[in-house]
N, C-alpha and C positions, 0 to 999 in steps of 0.2 A: 745410368750415369747422369750426373748433374754438371752442366757446363755454365760458366759465367762469361758473359760477353760485355766488353766495353768498346764502343765503336764511335769514333768522332770523325765527322765529315766537315771540313773547313773550306769555305770558298773565300778567297782573298781577291778583292777587286782593286785595280790600279786607279780608279776614280769613283766618286760617289755614284751609286746606282739609283736611277729614277724609279724603275719598277722591275721586279723579277719574281717569278713564281716557281717553286720547286714541288714536284710530285715525289713523295718519299714512300717507298715500300720496304720498310725495315723492321716491321713487327712480325715475329715468328707466328706461323699458323699453329693453332691448337687442334689436336686430333688425338686419337688413341695412339699412345707411344711417344707423344711429344706434348708436354704440358708446361705452361709458364708458372714459375714459382713467384708469388707476390707481385704479379703483374709485370709490365714492361714499360720502361721509362723512356720518353722522348723529350729532351730538353733543347731549347732553341735560344741562341744568342744572335742578336742583329736581325731578327725576324719575328713573325707572328703566325701562330697556327690559325688557319682559316677554317679548316674542316677536316674531320676524320670520318672515313666511310669504308665500307667493304665493297670491292668491285665485283664484276661478273665472274672472275676466277676465284673468288673467295679470299682475295688478298686484302690485308689491312692497308689503307692508303691515308697519308697525311698530306694535306696541301698547305705549304708554308710560303708566305709572302715575305720578301726581304723588306725591311723597314726603309722607306724612302730616304735617300742620302747616305745609307750605310755603305761601308767599304769592306764589310766582312759578314758572312753568315756561318754560324756554327750549329751543327745538328749533332747532338750527343745522345746515343741510344745505349741502354744498358739493361741487364736483367739476367735472371737465371732460368735455365730450361732443363727440365727432367726428361731424359730420353731412354727409351727401351728399343733395343735393336731387334728387328725381324729380318735381318739379312737382306735389306734392300726392298722388301715387300711392303708396299703401302696399302694394298688391298683394293676393295671394291670401289668403283667410281661413285663419286657423290658430288653434290653441288648443283648449281643452276645450269651449267653448260652441258649440253648433250654430248655423249661420247663421240659421235661422228664429227663434231667440230674439230677434234684433234687429228683428223685425217686431212684437214684442209691445209694446203701449202701456203706459205707467206713469202714475201720477197727474200727473206733471210733463209728460208728452209725449202726453197723450190728444188726439186730433184731434176737437175739438168744432165748433161752428158757425163760429167765427172761422177756425180752421185750414182747414176744408173750403172755406170761401168763398175763402180765399187761394189754395188749390190750384186751384180752379176758375177763378180770375182769370188764371192762367197761360195757359190755352188748350192747344192741341195742336200748334201750328205750330212744331215743333222738329226739327232734323235728327237729334238723338240724345237719349238720356236724360240724358247728362252736360250737354249744352247747356241742357236744361230745368232741371237742378239749379242751374246757374249763374244762370239767369234767376230762379229761386226765391230764391236768396241775395240777389240785387239787390233783388227786390221786398220781401223782409222788411225790409231796411234802409230802404227808402223808406217803408214803413208804420210802422215802429217805430224812430225815430232813437235813436242811442246817447245815453243819459242816465243819470247816476249818481244813486242815492238814490230812484228811483221804485219799484223792485221789490226783492224779498228772496230769500233762499236757497230758500224754499218756494213762490215764485211759479210757477205752471204756464204752459205755452205759451199756453193759452186766456186766462188772466188777463192775461198780458203783452200779447198781441195786442189785447186790448180796452182797453188803457191808452194812455198818451201817449209812453212811452219805455221803454228797457230797456238792459241791459248784455249782455256776451258770452254769459253763461249763458242769458239769455232768447232771444237770437238763435239759439243752438244748439238749444235746446229746440223752438222753432217750426220750424226747419228739419228736425229729426229727426221731429217729429210729422207734418209735411207729406209728407216722403219715405216714411215708413211707410204713410201713407194712400194714396200713389201706388204702393205695392207694392215699395218698395226697403228692404232692411235698412239701419238707420242706428244710429249710436251717438255717445255723448258722449266728448269727449277733454279732459282737463285737462293743463296743462303750462306750459312757460316760452316766452316770446317775447322775442327781442332787438329792442328798438325802435331805429330808425335815428337818432333824434334825442336819445337819452339812455341812460345806463347804469342809473340807478336806476328801478325800476318800482314801481307802487303795489300790485300783487298778481299772483298767477299768472293765466294766461289760460285760456280755454275756447273750444273750437270743435267742429265736428261732422265725422263721416265717414259716407259712404253707400256702399253696395256695388252694383256693376254687374257683370253676368255676364261681360262681355268683358274686364274689366280688374281687377276686385277692389275693394278699399277705396280711396276717394278722399276727401281732406280738403277742407273748405270753412270758411273763417273769414268768417262773415257780417259780423261787426262791422267788419272791415277790407276786405272786398270782394274777396278773392282766396283762392287755395288756399295752404296752408302750404308754405313753402320751407325752406331750410337755416337759417333763423333760429328755427325752431320745434323745441322739444324735447318729444316725447310722453312723458308721465309715467304717466297712468292712463286707462283707458277703462271704459265701462259703458253701461247702458241710459239713464242720465240723470246729472245732476250728483251725486245722492246716491251713486251707485256709484263715482264718480271723484273725489269731494271730497278736496282735499289734506289737510285735518284735520277730523275729526268726533269729538265726545266726549260724555262724561257726567260729572256730579259730584254728590255728596251734600253737603247743607249749604246755608246761607244766603249764602255768599260770592258777591259780584258780581265779574265779571271785566272786564278791559280788555285788548283785543287790539291788539298793535303788530306790524306786519310791516315788515321791512327786506329788500329784494330788489335784487340787482344781477345783470344778465345782460350779458356783454360778450364781444367777440371776443378 
């Protein structure tokens, strides 16, 4: 399947900005089963690209400085991606990061009382570790229904699981924390998802991957209840959302910002 992505991120400031820097991770990873067609375009309005590099997780990163005195920054990404579905299987671990790193907890994925209780509720009656992981994914969604506006970018797995609802980021963090607690390396994935019922999306998507000795990395989209297929474009990976966030930045001054996102993903 070939997917076309048009993604515009617009920052509107209520006063001129003296200095701001954005770290952008919006270039899809190239790997077997996911290839860019004719490259990937990143166009900038109201700012200047300072540097493009590949980070320690193999993510493509653009550093973009807002032009001094600007009241708007526009980042427009577009391109076509050819995808082959392997039923969520990514395969063998590769890259500069050792596999054991993905067992390390972070502040967002620490397995505290709530996560440990969730893992214990699963029990042991499973034919395989992958079957147990799918059962965990289902249980997370039962415990924490999808709900917008309840959590934020810095909500941890423990905090989310102690609440009344969450979004894809929270579901992925809980899954990652529980899988690491159970002895499996796990990581966060950010990317694009083509929805079957619409072209325009509200935001990028997030899901999780866990590693199994016999098969390698396998994806789990807890929020939707299945493993990623050829409608999913993997963009960035990391220990948690902060490692794989599409856009993170800093700025000096008192200007307040308004964020507007326009995203289309279609076949």
